[in-house]
C-alpha positions, 0 to 999 in steps of 0.5 A: 671314181677313186677317192683322193686318198686312193693308192694304185699299187702294183706288186713287183716280183723277182727283184735282185737282192741289191734292188732298193726303193730308189731303183723301183722309183727310177724304173717306174716314175716314167709311167707317172707320179710314184707316191711310194715304193717299198722293197721286201727282202726275204730271210736268206736262211730259208731260201737257196736263191733269195729274191726280193719283191716290192710294191710301187704306189701310183697317184692314179690308175692310168699310171699304174696300168701303164707301168704294168703294161710297160714293165712286165718281165723287164729288168730293173737291176740284174734280175728280171722282174714281173708286175 
């Protein structure tokens, strides 16, 4: 059994650089309660075609697993993302 403070977090890759935390929350909230989301933008200097990545935390494990199965390889903005 998980503790009350547990976070069930997924890593989301291949995000368009225009993606923000609201986009992640909108894309994943249909699977359950999103506690928080975060988008990380790489330094464009080091990449020819930079893509962002992010994390989404859910309230429970079922929501996290549903999100992984439901969004795998699907679009969030213009680019495809992977969970």
